C-alpha positions as CSV (number, residue, x, y, z in Angstrom):
1,M,0.0,0.0,0.0
2,K,1.2,3.5,-0.8
3,R,1.4,5.9,2.2
4,S,-1.6,7.9,0.8
5,E,-3.7,4.7,0.8
6,V,-2.6,3.9,4.4
7,R,-3.4,7.5,5.4
8,E,-6.9,7.2,3.8
9,A,-7.6,3.9,5.6
10,V,-6.5,5.5,8.9
11,F,-8.8,8.4,8.1
12,F,-11.8,6.0,7.8
13,L,-10.9,4.3,11.1
14,T,-10.2,7.5,12.9
15,F,-13.5,9.0,11.7
16,E,-15.4,5.8,12.7
17,K,-13.8,5.9,16.2
18,M,-15.4,9.3,16.8
19,F,-18.9,7.8,17.0
20,G,-19.3,5.9,20.2
21,N,-17.1,4.3,22.8
22,S,-15.5,1.5,20.8
23,T,-11.8,0.8,21.4
24,A,-9.3,0.9,18.6
25,D,-9.2,-2.9,18.5
26,E,-13.0,-3.1,18.2
27,I,-13.0,-0.6,15.3
28,L,-10.3,-2.7,13.6
29,D,-12.2,-5.9,14.1
30,T,-15.3,-4.4,12.6
31,A,-13.3,-3.0,9.7
32,Y,-11.7,-6.4,9.1
33,E,-15.1,-8.1,9.1
34,A,-16.6,-5.5,6.8
35,D,-13.7,-5.9,4.3
36,I,-14.5,-2.6,2.6
37,F,-10.9,-1.4,2.3
38,E,-7.5,-2.9,2.9
39,I,-6.0,-3.0,6.3
40,N,-2.4,-4.0,6.8
41,D,0.1,-3.7,9.7
42,D,1.0,-0.1,8.6
43,V,-2.7,0.9,8.8
44,E,-3.2,-0.8,12.1
45,K,0.0,0.7,13.7
46,F,-0.7,4.2,12.4
47,F,-4.4,4.1,13.5
48,K,-3.5,2.9,17.0
49,A,-0.8,5.6,17.3
50,V,-3.2,8.4,16.3
51,D,-5.8,7.0,18.7
52,E,-3.3,6.8,21.6
53,K,-2.3,10.5,21.1
54,T,-5.8,11.8,20.5
55,E,-5.9,14.0,23.6
56,Q,-2.5,15.6,22.8
57,L,-3.5,16.1,19.2
58,D,-6.8,17.7,20.1
59,K,-5.0,20.2,22.3
60,V,-2.8,21.3,19.4
61,I,-5.8,21.5,17.1
62,A,-7.7,23.6,19.7
63,E,-4.7,25.9,20.2
64,F,-4.4,26.6,16.5
65,S,-8.1,26.8,15.6
66,E,-8.6,30.5,15.6
67,T,-12.1,30.5,14.0
68,R,-13.8,27.5,15.5
69,Q,-14.1,25.9,18.9
70,I,-12.9,22.3,18.7
71,S,-16.5,21.1,19.4
72,R,-17.6,23.0,16.3
73,I,-15.1,21.4,13.9
74,P,-16.8,18.8,11.7
75,K,-15.8,15.2,12.5
76,V,-14.4,14.7,9.0
77,S,-12.1,17.6,9.4
78,M,-11.1,16.6,13.0
79,A,-10.1,13.1,11.8
80,I,-8.0,14.6,9.0
81,L,-6.4,17.1,11.4
82,R,-5.6,14.4,14.0
83,I,-3.8,12.4,11.3
84,A,-1.8,15.4,9.9
85,V,-0.9,16.8,13.3
86,Y,0.2,13.3,14.4
87,E,2.5,13.0,11.4
88,M,3.9,16.5,12.0
89,M,4.6,15.8,15.7
90,F,5.6,12.2,15.8
91,D,6.5,10.8,12.3
92,D,9.9,12.0,11.2
93,T,9.6,10.0,7.9
94,V,6.9,12.3,6.6
95,P,7.9,15.9,5.9
96,D,5.5,18.5,7.3
97,N,4.6,19.9,3.9
98,V,3.6,16.4,2.7
99,A,1.4,15.9,5.8
100,I,-0.3,19.2,5.1
101,S,-0.7,18.5,1.4
102,E,-2.1,15.1,2.0
103,A,-4.5,16.5,4.6
104,V,-5.8,19.0,2.1
105,I,-6.3,16.3,-0.5
106,L,-8.3,14.2,2.0
107,T,-10.3,17.3,3.0
108,K,-11.1,18.1,-0.7
109,K,-12.2,14.5,-1.2
110,F,-14.3,14.0,2.0
111,A,-15.2,17.3,3.5
112,Y,-17.1,20.5,2.6
113,G,-15.3,23.0,0.4
114,S,-15.0,25.6,3.1
115,D,-13.1,23.1,5.3
116,V,-10.2,23.0,2.9
117,Q,-9.1,26.5,3.8
118,F,-9.7,25.9,7.5
119,V,-7.6,22.7,7.5
120,N,-4.8,24.2,5.4
121,G,-4.8,27.3,7.6
122,L,-4.7,25.5,10.9
123,L,-1.9,23.1,9.8
124,G,0.0,26.0,8.3
125,A,-0.1,27.9,11.5
126,F,1.0,24.9,13.4
127,F,3.9,24.4,10.9
128,R,5.0,28.0,11.3
129,S,4.9,27.7,15.1
130,K,7.1,24.6,15.0
131,G,9.7,26.6,13.0
132,K,9.5,29.4,15.5
133,K,10.1,26.9,18.4
134,N,13.1,25.5,16.6
135,E,14.5,29.0,16.1
136,D,13.9,29.9,19.7
137,S,15.7,26.7,20.9
138,G,18.6,27.3,18.6
139,A,17.9,24.1,16.6
């Protein structure tokens, strides 16, 4: 599977997890049974990693959401933002600009048109803040 396919599968799983109290393993079991899209070890690991960091990811999203309270962000956009912020914070194999670009692609595909600008703006602000922190720390 290409990384973009893994990311899209993780989006579906992350989005599904937002409805109810199912565990990550229960969501994966249901997805395996439904057999609607491919799930491999990369998808499983990535989904569980995003799920484990949800609270931390949501804090970042809330901090950089200038126009919407986190409770007002559509679930589709939240799932996409969680994945992108996760990649930007914890996955050194994915350049930040790729994480942002892929998030915008997913948003165009699955969300409302107005959400594209919101997702891109939020991730851009987070990206710029990361650069500022690196400058401040002398890195």
